[in-house]
N, C-alpha and C positions, 0 to 999 in steps of 0.2 A: 752255908750255901746248899748243903744237901737238903736241909729242911725246906729252904725256899723253893728249890727245884721240885721237891715232892709236893709242896703246896701248890705250885703252878700247874704241875701235871694233874693234880686232883681237880683243880678249877677248870682246866681244859676239858677234862673228861665230862664234868658236869655240864659244861657249855655244849659239848657235842651231843650229850643225851637230851638236853633241853631242845636243841635244834632238831634232833631226830624226832623228839616227841611232837614239837610244833609242826614239823614237816608231815609227820604221820597224821596229826590232827587235821591239818589243812587238806591232805590227800583224802582222808576219810570224809571230811565235809564236802569236798568236791565230788567224791565217789557217790556219797548219799544224794548230793544235789543233782548230779548228772543222772544217777540211777533213778532217782525219784522223778526227775523231768522226763527221762525216757519212759519210765513206767507209766507216768501220767499221760503222755501222749499216746503210748501204746494202748492204754485203756480207753482213751477218749477219742482216738482217731476215727472210730466208727460212729461217733455220735452225730446226729443230723444237724444241719444248720437250722437256725431259728428265724431266719429272715422272712420265711413264708408265713409266720404267725401274724404279721401285719395284714396279710391278705388271706384271712381265715375263710376257707371254703369247704365246710364239712358236707357230708352227704345229707341232703335234705329232701323231703317228700315233694313230689310233683302233684299238683292239685288239678282235678277236672271239675270245671264249673258249668252250670247250665246257662240258658240264654239270659236269665236274670242274675247271673253271678252267684247263684247258690251252689254250695259244695255238693257234688255228686259222689265223688270217690277220690282216692289218692293212690299213687304208685310210690313205693319206697322199699329200700333195703333196711333203713333205719328210720323209724317214725320220728323225725326231727323237724321242728319249725323254729326258725331263728327269731330272736327278739333282742332288742337293745335293753340291757339291764337298767339303763337310765330311765326307761319307760315303765319300770315296775316299781311297786312300793318298796320303801327302804327296808321294811321288816323281812322281805324275802332274802335279800343279801345278808342281813344281820343274822337270820336264822341259820343259813348255811355256814357262815363264818363261825358262829358260836358252837355249832355242832361239829364241824370239821377242822377248824384251824383258828382258835381264838386269838393267836398272836400274828394273824395274817398281815396286819399293817406294820408290825415291828421287825419281823425277820427279813432276811435277804434271799428268800427262795426256799431255804431249808432252815429248820429250827433245831439247834443243838440240844436244847432242853428236852424237846420231844424225842429226839433220837436217843439220848442217854436214858430217858425214862423207858423207852421201848426196849433198849439194849438190856437193861436190868430185868425187865419183865420176861424177856426171852431167855436170859440166862437162868432165871428161876424155874422157868417151865421146861428148859432143856430143848426147846424148839422155838421157831418163829411164830409167835401168837399175836404180836402187835407190831404195826408198821411205823407209826409215828410220822406219817407223811403229811406234809402241808398241802394246802390247796394247789400251790404252784407245782409241787411234786406230782400231784394227781394229774395235773394238766400235762406234765412231761410224760407221765406213764401212758395216759390216754392217747396223746398225740403221736408219741414216738416209740415207746418202749414196751416190752412184753410185760405181762402181769405177774411173772414168776417171782417168788419170794427168795431171793438170794442176795447175800451181802454185796457181791460184786455189782449186781444190778442196782442196788440201793446207792452204791457209791456213784455209779454213772448218773443215776437219777438226781442225786444231790448236785453234781456238777452242772447238769443240764438245767436244773431248777434255778441255780445261781445265775446262769447266763440269761434265762428267761426273765428273771426278776430285774436284771440290769437293762434288758432290751425293751420290756413292756412296762406300762404303768400298772399299778395294783388294780385299777378299774378295768384295764384291758384284760388282765389275767382272769379276773373274776367273771368277766363277760364270756371268755372262752370256756371257763369251767362250767358255768350255769347253762350254756347252750350245748355242751358236749356230754355231760354226765348222764349215765343210764339211771333211770328212776322206776324201772319195773313195768311189767305188762306191755313190753315192746315200745316204750316211750323213751326218747332221748331228748334231754334238755327240759328246762322248766316250763316252756310254753306248751309243748306237746303233753307233758305230765299234767299241767293245770287243766287243759282241755279234757284229757282222758279221765282224770279223777273227779273234777268238779264241774266240767262242762262250760268252762269260761277261760278267757285269756289270763296269762300271768299278770297282766296289767291290773286285773281286778281282784287279785288274791288278797285275803285278809290274814291276820296274825295266826289264828289256829290252823288255817290251811297251809300257810308258809312253813310253820313248824312241822306239820305232818310231812310235807315234801322233803324238808331238810333232814328228816330222820331216816329217809329211804336209802341214801347212797351206801351206808354201811353194809346192808344186806337187803336189796330190794324185794326179793322173794320172801324172806323170812319176816319182813315187816309190812307186807302188803295189807292194806286196810280191808281188802275184799276177802283175803284168805285168813288172815290172822288179825282181826280188829283189835283185840286186847293188847297184842304186842305192839301194833302200830300206835295205839294210844299211849302205852308206856314210853315208847320212843319219842312221841310228841311232847310228853311231859318233861322228858330229859332235855330236849332242845329248848323248851320254854325256860326250864331252870337254868340252863347255861346262859341264855339271853339275859335273864334277870341278874345273874352273877356278874355278867360283863357290863351291866348298866344300860343295856339296850331297851329294856322295858321295866316297869315298876312291878312290885309284888301284886298290886291290885290288877294290873293288866294281865299278869300271868294267871292269876286265879280266874279271871273272867274268860281267858282263852281256854284254860283247862276245862271249865264248865260248859263252854259253848258246844252245841251239837255239831257234828260233822255231817254235812249233807253230801253224800257221794253220788256221782252220776252212775246210773245203772251200767254195770259192766256186761254189755251184750254186743254181739256182732252187729256192725252197721247193716241196716236194711239195704240189701243189694237190689234196689228197685230198677236199676238200669244195667244189669250185669252184661247183657249182650251188647249194648251200646258202648259201655266202658271197655269191653274187650275189643270192639271194633276200633276204638280210639287208640288203645294200647298197641295193637298190631301196626297201625298206621305210623304212630310216632316212633316206635322201636325200629321199624323197617327203614324209616327215613333218616332218623337221627342217631340210632344206636341205643343199646340198653343202658350204658353208662349215663348218657344224657337224660334218659327217661327216669331212671331210678335214683340218680344222685344230684342232679343239677337244679332241683327245685323249680321245675317248669310250672307255669300257670297256663292251663289249656282251656281256653274259652270255647265252649261248644254251643251248638244251636238247640240242644235238647231243652224241652220245657219239663221241669221236674213234676209239676202238677199233672200235666198231660201224660207223662210217662207212667206215673202212678195209676192214673185212670186206665191207661192201656194195659198194664200188667193185671190189674184187678178185673178188667173186662174179659181178657182172655181166659183167666182162671174161672170166672163165673160162668162164661158161655160153655167152656169145655166140661165143667162139672155138671151143668144142667144136661148136656148132651149124654154124658155117661150115665146119669141117673135114669133118664128116660129110656135108655137102651140097656140098662143093667150091665154096664161095662165096669171093669176094674178101674179104680181111681188112678189116673196118670197114664194109660196106654195110648190114648188120643193126644195129638200134638196140635199146636196152633201158632200162628205168627201174626203180628200187626205191625204195619209200617205207616207212619203219618208224616206228611210233608207240607210245608207252607207252599200254597199254590203259586204265589208271585215270585218268591225268591229261591225255592228249592231247599230251604233249610229244613233239616230233619228235626221234627218235634217229638217223636216217640218211636221206639224200636223195641219190639218184643220178639226175640228170635226163637222162643220156645217156652215151655212151662217152667223148667227148672234148670238153670245154668249149671248148678252143682252136679246134676246127673248127665247133662249133655251140653257141651259148649258149641255144638253145631248151630249156626245161625240160619234159621229158615227164612229170613227176610232177604238175605244176600247170597247165601251159599247153596240153597236148595232150588233145583229146577223141577217144577211140576207142571202137568198139563193144566192150562187155564180153563179148558172147556168153553162154555158159552161166554165167559168173561172176555174172550178174545173177539167176539163178534162186533163190538162197537168200532174196532179198528178196521174191520172189513167194510162196515157201513160208511165210515168216514171216507175211506178210499173211494167208495162208490159215489158218494155225494160229490167228490172232487172230479168224478168222471162225467158229471152232468145229471145224475139221478137226484131225486128229492124224496122227502118222506111220503109223498103221495104216489110215487111210482109203485105199480102193482106187479106182483109175481104170483105164479100159480103154485100153491102149496099142494103138490101132488107127488106120488112115488117116483123114486129114481133108482135105477139099477146100473151098476158098472161092473165090467170084468175086473176081477181081482184074484190072482192066483194064490194069494196068501190066505184066502177064506176057504172053508171046508168045501163049499159047493162052487168055488171059483167065481163067486159074485159078491159084490159089496152093495148092500141094500140099506142105505142110511135111513134112519127113522127120526121122527120127532119124539120128544120125551114122553108125550102122552100117547104116542103111537097112532095119532089121528092126522087127517089131512083136511085143511080148511078151504081148499080151492083158491080162487083169486083173492089176495089180500094185499094191503099197502105195506110198504117198507116199515112204516111206523108200527102197524100191528105186528109185523114179523119180529121186530126187535123187542117191543114191549112184552110179547108173549114168548120170545126166545125160540123161534121156529128154526129148526136145523135145516130143513129142506130148502127153504127160501134163501138162507145164508149161503148154502152151497151153490145155488143158482146165481146168486149175486156174484160170487167168486168166479164162476164160469164166465160171466159176462165181462168182468173187469180184467181178468187174467191173473194167474197165480203169481207170476214174477212181479207184476205191478203191485199186487197186494203185499207181497213180502217186502219189497223195497219201501212201500209206504209205512209199513209197521216198523221197519228199522229206522226210518226217518223220524218216527214218533218216539223212539227210545228203546225198542226191543233189540237187544244185542245177541240173545241166544239164537243158535241156528234154528231155522224153521224148515219143516218139510215142505217141498215144492210139489204138493199134490192137493187134491180137494179136501183132504182131512184137515188142512189148514183152517178151513171155515169152522170147524168144530173144536178148534183149540187143542189139537192133538200133539203139538210140539211143546216141549217144556220151556218155561220162562221162570224168572225169579219174581218174587213179590215186588221187589224194588223196581224192576223193569216195567211191570204192568202199571204200578202206581205212577211212574214217570210218564208213560204213554198217555194214561188217562189225564194226567196233569196238563197235557197239551190242550185237551178239550176244555178243561176248567179255566185255562189261562189264555183264552181267545187266540189259540193257535201258536202260542209261544212255548217252546221246549226249554225247561230249566235244567241246569246241572245240579243234581242233589249234592249238598255238602253238609258236613257235620262239625267242622271246626271253624270258628270265627277268627281266632287268633292264638298264637303260641308265644309266650314271653318267658325269658329265663329270669333268674333271681336278680339280675342287675337291671332288668327292664328292657334288655335287648329283644327286639321282635324277630322271632324266627320266621314266621309267615303270617299272613293275614288274607282272609278270603273275602271276595266280593261276589254277590249274586251274578250268575251268568245265564242269560236267556237268549234264545234265537227264534225268530219267527219262521216256523217250518211249514205251516199250512195257513190257508186263508182264514181269517177270523170268522167269516160267515159260515165256512164249512164246519169249523169247530163248534159254532153255536148250534148248527142244525142237529148235530149228534147229541150234544149236551141237552138240547131241548127235548129230544126223544127220551133221553135217559131220565129226565125228570118224570116223565109219564111211566117209566119202569117202576119208580117209587110210588107214584100216585095210584096206579091201577095194574101194575104188572108183577113180575116175579120178585120185586124188591119192596112189596107193600109193607113188609115187617118193620121197616125203618121210617114209615110215614109219620109215626107218632112223635117224631122229633120236633115237629111243629115249626119248621123253617124250610125255605127252599133248598132242596138237595137233589142231586142227580146220582144215579148209580146203576150198577149191573151185577147180577148174580152170575155164578159160574159153577157148573157141576160136570164131572167127567164120567166116563163109562164106569159102570158098577159102583158109582158114587164113592170113588176113592179120594176125590178132592172136592172140597167145597170152598167157594170164593165169594167175596163181596167187596167191590171197589166202589167207593162213593165219595162225593165231594160237595162242599159249599163253595161260594166264590173265593174263599180265602184258605180253606184247609181241605186237604185230600187224605184219605186213609184207605188202606187195603187190608183185608183179612183173609188168611188161608187156614183151613182146617183139614187135617188128615192124619193118617198113620205113617210113620217113617217107612214102614215096610209095604206101603201102598195097598193095604187091605181095605175092604169095603167099610164105610162108616155106618151103614145101616140103610134099610130100604127107603126111609123118608128123609135122610139127612142131606138134603140138597143145599145149595148155597143160601137160599132164602131162609132156611130153617137152622142150619148149623153155623154159618158164618155171619149172616146179616145181624143177628142179635148182638154179637160181640161188637160189631161196628157201632151199633146203636148205643150200647152201654158206654163205649168210649166216647163217642161224639156228644152224648148228653152231658158228660162231665167236661170234656174239652171245650165245648162251646157255651158252657154255662156262664151267664152274665155277659155274654158277647152280643153285640147288636145283630139283629136279624138283617141279612144282606140279600139283595135281589141280584139275580144274574144279569149283567149288563147286555144290552142288545147292540151289536155292532152296526155301523152304517152299512146300508145295502141289503138289509134284511127287511122283508115285509111279511105281514100276517094276513092270510086270506082264509075266508070261510070255505071249508070243503066238506064234502060228504065223507065221513070216516070209512065207509064201506067201499065206495068207488074211487075215492081220492079226487074226484072231480070238483071244480069250483061250484059253490052252491049259491042260490039266490039269497038275498038278505032275509027273506021271510021263511026260508026253509028251516025245518025243525031237525033236531038231532045232529046238528053240525058241530065241527070243531074249528078252532083257529089253528091253521098250519103255517109253518114258517117256510119262506122261499127266498132265494136270491131275487132281487128286484128285477133283474134282467132275465129271469128264467121261471116265470110264472106258469102254472099248469094250464095248457090250452086245450088239450084233449087227453082222452084216456090212453095210457101207455102200459101195455102188459107184456110180460115175458113168460113164456112157458118152458122152452128148452127141452121138451120131450125128445126132440130129434137131434139135440146137440151131440157133437162128437164126444166120446169118453175122454175126459181130460184128467182122470184120476191119477194116472201114472205119469 
């Protein structure tokens, strides 16, 4: 009995120990499981969701296109252009897979073989020297995680990669990767890289080029074909070797690809032919839609600029200013100039040169600078006078004027003509063609200052104008854009157009942000507009604008020169295109004794228009209904007999033909200067 009891007690003890062991084992398993689960969730709770990957919206460049949809420039934080990988040659994807992740189609987001291989390499080195990341892990890192090399981050990366692999197809993952990856020299994604390195789309890439691009992700700067061509070539051969080992290409294809010459696109800054215009666009879009939309949302900005005309404008400004500096022995670059060209009918801006060098000065002298227009303002005064009943044959006496003016040293204002001569009685035609200051002042006296200011504003002058007789001489500042717009009314049969520079803005999905339509308004009688433009044609034929006559087509225009020759202008137009040129120093110093509008500004206009109108049909100015042409004596302005010699055909409104001589002297007129 004693032995049996002892035996039973021993068995009971063993059972208790077994139960205790099992209980402890279960507890340990539970503890490890719970602890592991808690640790897993603690480590992964801050991992981002991956549902947004289906709606991949990376930062992509916004493009600025000209009127023919040619690329002018781009705005971006990252130079990225999206492309569907299905539209690219198969060798492109194969090259990146062979180089970066040969088991891409076998693993589930992370590759244990690669991880263990990298682990042993790192243990041997005593530091992290190899990552062993799959393409999916690289996507996870690029899209969500920091690039730091820590094992905890690698653990999170592996978990996130596994989730991505379950959520997306392999093709979708590859598409993300090849559009997101940085490939050197500021390019992101294979499309931007293909354009930057080879000057063509990734759709047209060949095997040697694909292998070169696939060798870049490891170290884009170290393997740059521009900086280290030999290293880039070695890396290309490595990629081709891996492709051959993976069965993507044959040995013959590899040998041919290695031997093929690599034709790289010259790595030089894009010619900023339209820098002032592009900045004009940038400010507008950023102010209206915000910087994030402009720089990240891949807008397509369709503009009105004509790239060929813009190039001609830039070259014309530089040529004209350089010639002026040479003949006056000035330092290269002290003189500034601006050119602004607009479609007469629509108001679409075709060219904008705001200065000589945007890199040195971003100040846009076409829209931001107000300068005295001088005689270039006179056509607006004459147009207002024609609307008051005068006509080109109306005569004024070109004789001295004296006004009290306390701002002058002697208390008197004595306006002069440029040549300091007086011609006596002359017609308004002669006065405008020869740009006589005194007659213009007398015309302004007759029509009234307030009326003239209102008329100019109606034609497009927005800058404040002095309400005194100096208005006749263009003493108040205007912008080049304003003056071109006002002249545009004369060119467009009395219709004022609203200048515009953007046709349409579309985002990456095709959503239209805005779309412009030409806007015009009939602001003066077409017959009145024709009368002034008819006289301005004679300015080119025989007046101060003779320098541009050589263009060999009907044009109208007017020069402008201010006191001390600080500003030189020429505004001219054909029936379809109008352009204005300004030349001067920013500090308003004298350009030189002879650098008047016809000498300093008109040649620039001519250089531009010769190119802009090249191969364009010659256009005649249309004559509106209600205009008649009558033979008159150019001296007296009186109707002439059919047999009279030395006559000209003058234009009149059919209900206001010249019946008798009309002269104005105004010697005894009240002083209206103040």
